[in-house]
N, CA, C and O of each residue as an XYZ file, in Angstrom:
344
protein
N      23.709     -7.474     19.724
C      23.288     -6.866     18.895
C      21.586     -6.369     19.320
O      20.673     -7.167     19.533
N      21.497     -5.190     19.359
C      20.311     -4.265     19.237
C      19.803     -3.988     18.264
O      20.482     -3.030     17.893
N      18.762     -4.200     17.252
C      18.255     -3.707     16.278
C      17.222     -3.126     16.599
O      16.284     -3.423     17.339
N      17.650     -1.621     15.517
C      16.726     -0.265     16.584
C      16.357      0.175     14.865
O      17.160      0.217     13.933
N      14.810      0.484     14.838
C      14.559      1.710     13.442
C      15.050      2.709     13.273
O      15.084      3.434     12.278
N      15.592      2.834     14.552
C      16.140      4.618     14.408
C      17.675      4.516     13.924
O      18.266      5.334     13.219
N      18.131      3.434     14.415
C      19.732      3.270     13.828
C      20.127      2.623     12.535
O      21.251      2.643     12.033
N      19.049      2.045     12.067
C      19.196      1.124     10.679
C      19.572      2.452      9.774
O      19.158      3.608      9.862
N      20.604      1.785      8.785
C      20.653      2.756      7.828
C      19.944      2.735      6.349
O      20.656      1.736      6.250
N      19.361      2.829      5.308
C      18.751      3.006      4.307
C      19.138      1.477      3.761
O      18.200      0.681      3.723
N      20.182      1.108      3.424
C      20.896      0.133      2.977
C      20.536     -1.392      3.831
O      20.199     -2.471      3.344
N      20.734     -1.039      5.167
C      20.333     -2.268      6.083
C      18.999     -2.489      6.279
O      18.827     -3.568      6.845
N      17.804     -1.801      5.999
C      16.551     -1.625      6.135
C      16.245     -2.654      5.158
O      15.889     -3.822      5.309
N      16.502     -1.843      3.953
C      16.295     -2.420      2.619
C      16.784     -4.173      2.812
O      15.985     -5.085      2.599
N      18.230     -4.405      3.247
C      18.214     -5.579      3.106
C      17.529     -6.698      3.894
O      17.545     -7.910      3.681
N      16.851     -5.908      4.976
C      16.069     -6.823      6.256
C      14.864     -6.843      5.643
O      14.164     -7.814      5.927
N      14.264     -5.777      4.621
C      12.846     -5.845      4.838
C      12.260     -5.859      3.714
O      11.132     -6.304      3.500
N      13.314     -5.161      2.602
C      12.904     -5.154      1.196
C      12.114     -3.995      0.847
O      11.620     -3.822     -0.267
N      11.975     -2.970      2.123
C      11.128     -1.681      2.040
C      12.346     -0.296      2.150
O      13.394     -0.336      2.795
N      11.960      0.588      1.523
C      13.000      2.080      1.252
C      12.597      2.465      2.615
O      11.629      1.814      3.009
N      13.141      3.495      3.609
C      13.172      4.348      4.545
C      11.386      4.803      4.397
O      10.366      4.477      5.005
N      11.642      5.541      3.468
C       9.972      6.429      3.450
C       8.974      5.633      3.368
O       7.887      6.103      3.706
N       9.033      3.998      2.836
C       8.057      3.385      2.656
C       7.951      2.778      4.420
O       6.829      2.771      4.927
N       8.675      2.489      4.924
C       8.886      1.737      6.309
C       7.770      2.852      7.241
O       6.826      2.556      7.973
N       8.461      4.526      6.771
C       7.848      5.520      7.626
C       6.403      5.506      7.461
O       5.654      5.567      8.436
N       5.850      5.405      5.876
C       4.572      5.419      5.799
C       4.157      4.357      6.350
O       2.987      4.565      6.674
N       4.557      3.041      6.717
C       3.947      1.861      7.102
C       3.343      2.137      8.543
O       2.180      2.025      8.931
N       4.793      2.635      9.397
C       4.638      3.022     10.782
C       3.465      3.841     10.660
O       2.406      3.251     10.871
N       3.390      5.265     10.320
C       2.027      6.215     10.311
C       0.855      5.200     10.124
O       0.012      4.946     10.984
N       0.919      4.697      8.965
C      -0.480      3.906      8.783
C      -0.805      2.869      9.861
O      -1.953      2.693     10.269
N      -0.005      2.359     10.193
C      -0.428      1.524     11.419
C      -0.683      2.172     12.403
O      -1.800      2.015     12.897
N       0.299      3.160     13.051
C      -0.325      4.448     14.258
C      -1.681      4.961     14.212
O      -2.493      4.999     15.136
N      -1.840      5.414     12.818
C      -3.341      6.036     12.642
C      -4.254      4.920     13.411
O      -4.816      5.190     14.473
N      -4.352      3.649     12.785
C      -5.077      2.347     12.877
C      -5.178      2.194     14.801
O      -6.161      2.209     15.541
N      -3.725      2.056     15.095
C      -4.152      1.586     16.441
C      -2.948      2.022     17.546
O      -2.150      1.227     18.043
N      -3.008      3.473     17.809
C      -2.167      4.235     18.438
C      -1.726      3.333     19.707
O      -2.219      2.233     19.955
N      -0.790      3.926     20.419
C      -0.600      3.729     21.748
C      -1.538      4.225     22.588
O      -1.993      5.276     22.136
N      -1.955      3.948     23.489
C      -2.860      4.660     24.312
C      -1.948      5.171     25.658
O      -2.008      6.261     26.227
N      -1.238      4.209     25.910
C      -0.542      5.067     27.292
C      -1.183      4.164     28.456
O      -0.909      4.425     29.628
N      -1.928      3.235     28.168
C      -2.587      2.627     29.310
C      -1.737      1.110     29.091
O      -1.291      0.514     28.110
N      -1.795      0.770     31.031
C      -1.216     -0.400     31.264
C       0.242     -0.835     31.322
O       0.793      0.162     31.788
N       1.099     -1.674     31.133
C       2.416     -1.789     31.112
C       3.098     -1.546     29.824
O       2.864     -2.099     28.750
N       4.070     -0.536     30.119
C       4.552      0.030     28.888
C       5.254     -1.289     27.888
O       5.575     -2.332     28.458
N       5.427     -1.161     26.575
C       6.368     -2.181     25.936
C       7.472     -1.940     26.017
O       7.871     -0.780     26.120
N       8.311     -3.042     25.989
C       9.867     -3.102     26.015
C      10.447     -2.526     24.834
O      11.666     -2.357     24.803
N       9.570     -2.133     23.648
C       9.862     -1.595     22.154
C       9.216     -0.299     22.065
O       8.136     -0.046     22.599
N       9.873      0.478     21.406
C       8.913      1.466     20.753
C       8.114      1.265     19.724
O       8.590      0.311     19.110
N       6.992      1.707     19.107
C       6.317      1.523     17.961
C       6.738      0.929     16.851
O       6.442     -0.146     16.328
N       7.563      1.890     16.531
C       8.273      1.612     15.195
C       9.077      0.638     15.205
O       9.103      0.099     14.099
N      10.043     -0.047     16.279
C      10.658     -1.069     16.539
C       9.806     -2.670     16.644
O      10.259     -3.760     16.296
N       8.630     -2.408     17.161
C       7.472     -3.264     16.906
C       7.213     -3.609     15.459
O       7.204     -4.772     15.056
N       7.015     -2.622     14.742
C       6.714     -2.556     13.436
C       7.875     -3.331     12.479
O       7.700     -4.350     11.810
N       8.827     -2.721     12.587
C      10.117     -3.562     12.396
C      10.005     -5.286     12.718
O       9.839     -6.080     11.792
N      10.101     -5.649     13.901
C       9.878     -6.830     14.267
C       9.155     -7.947     13.687
O       9.375     -9.149     13.543
N       8.016     -6.969     13.341
C       6.846     -7.801     12.688
C       7.086     -8.123     11.443
O       7.041     -9.288     11.050
N       7.409     -6.967     10.583
C       7.630     -7.323      9.349
C       8.896     -7.961      9.026
O       9.187     -8.165      7.847
N       9.816     -8.356     10.152
C      11.014     -9.250      9.995
C      10.821    -10.411     10.257
O      11.640    -11.251      9.882
N       9.353    -10.882     11.183
C       9.323    -12.037     11.424
C       8.456    -12.533     10.199
O       8.440    -13.763     10.248
N       7.706    -12.056      9.086
C       7.046    -12.217      8.571
C       7.824    -12.668      6.855
O       7.460    -13.471      5.995
N       8.774    -11.903      6.916
C       9.720    -11.731      5.929
C      11.051    -12.978      5.892
O      11.642    -13.506      4.950
N      11.173    -13.139      7.485
C      12.761    -13.556      7.402
C      12.198    -15.165      8.007
O      12.918    -16.160      7.925
N      11.001    -15.189      8.524
C      10.760    -16.725      9.315
C      11.811    -16.918     10.324
O      12.350    -18.000     10.554
N      12.089    -15.734     10.952
C      13.034    -16.102     12.127
C      12.486    -16.517     13.214
O      11.334    -16.089     13.283
N      12.822    -17.250     14.234
C      12.232    -17.535     15.650
C      12.003    -16.598     16.226
O      12.360    -15.472     15.882
N      11.129    -16.976     17.580
C      11.052    -15.716     18.690
C      12.300    -15.441     19.395
O      12.918    -14.392     19.580
N      12.520    -16.680     19.750
C      14.203    -16.907     20.477
C      15.242    -16.009     19.546
O      16.044    -15.327     20.183
N      15.302    -15.945     18.140
C      15.838    -14.976     17.432
C      15.709    -13.919     17.172
O      16.730    -13.281     16.914
N      14.401    -13.249     17.119
C      14.087    -12.026     17.136
C      14.107    -11.395     18.250
O      14.353    -10.190     18.299
N      13.872    -12.064     19.219
C      14.090    -11.422     20.682
C      15.632    -11.085     20.803
O      15.930     -9.919     21.063
N      16.566    -11.963     20.643
C      18.064    -11.673     21.007
C      18.111    -10.387     19.632
O      18.416     -9.262     20.028
N      17.862    -10.514     18.295
C      18.086     -9.362     17.343
C      17.999     -8.430     18.298
O      19.005     -7.835     18.686
N      16.463     -8.130     18.920
C      16.102     -6.873     19.036
C      16.395     -6.629     21.015
O      15.903     -5.791     21.771
N      16.976     -7.294     21.179
C      17.416     -7.074     22.913
C      16.382     -7.135     23.862
O      16.320     -6.452     24.885
N      15.275     -8.284     23.347
C      14.384     -8.516     24.299
C      14.084     -9.887     24.727
O      14.377    -10.698     23.849
N      13.626    -10.377     25.721
C      13.170    -11.726     25.779
C      12.105    -12.320     24.645
O      11.137    -11.627     24.331
N      12.315    -13.619     24.047
C      11.732    -14.228     23.138
C      10.072    -14.106     23.344
O       9.290    -14.183     22.397
N       9.597    -13.872     24.959
C       7.949    -13.911     25.091
C       7.525    -12.252     24.681
O       6.458    -11.856     24.211
N       8.625    -11.540     25.000
C       8.196    -10.310     24.464
C       8.288    -10.031     22.819
O       7.524     -9.212     22.309
N       8.924    -10.505     22.299
C       8.760    -10.919     20.816
C       7.412    -11.582     20.472
O       6.636    -11.284     19.564
N       7.327    -12.396     21.257
C       6.047    -13.466     20.573
C       4.925    -12.312     21.075
O       4.015    -12.227     20.251
N       4.794    -11.563     22.023
C       3.647    -10.656     22.364
C       3.159    -10.117     21.324
O       2.002    -10.199     20.913
N       4.649     -9.164     20.573
C       4.474     -7.998     19.641
C       3.698     -8.942     18.517
O       2.697     -8.506     17.949
N       4.175    -10.134     18.262
C       3.850    -10.627     16.945
C       2.676    -11.592     17.117
O       2.202    -12.149     16.127
N       2.243    -11.782     18.218
C       1.050    -12.040     17.946
C      -0.380    -11.084     18.391
O      -1.545    -11.470     18.304
N       0.039     -9.910     18.820
C      -0.970     -8.572     18.756
C      -1.032     -8.323     17.507
O      -2.152     -8.054     17.075
N      -0.197     -8.328     16.812
C      -0.311     -7.506     15.326
C      -1.773     -6.873     15.486
O      -2.247     -6.178     14.588
């Protein structure tokens, strides 16, 4: 299973994060304004919106990095880098 922000229905997003679609979109926009991807260095394994979703899920559900990595289809190390960077 690969969880992606673009493929989540409103019901799934609400169940996982307790945020509505517009709230999640607003959060992604605000975070992008604070720290946008500059395009330098090695590209991320996940798009920006998916990284935000991963961080929200990490704090909301308290899943392990191994579980988050499996859920998003990345390694546990990649999931940890996303959460550690915040």
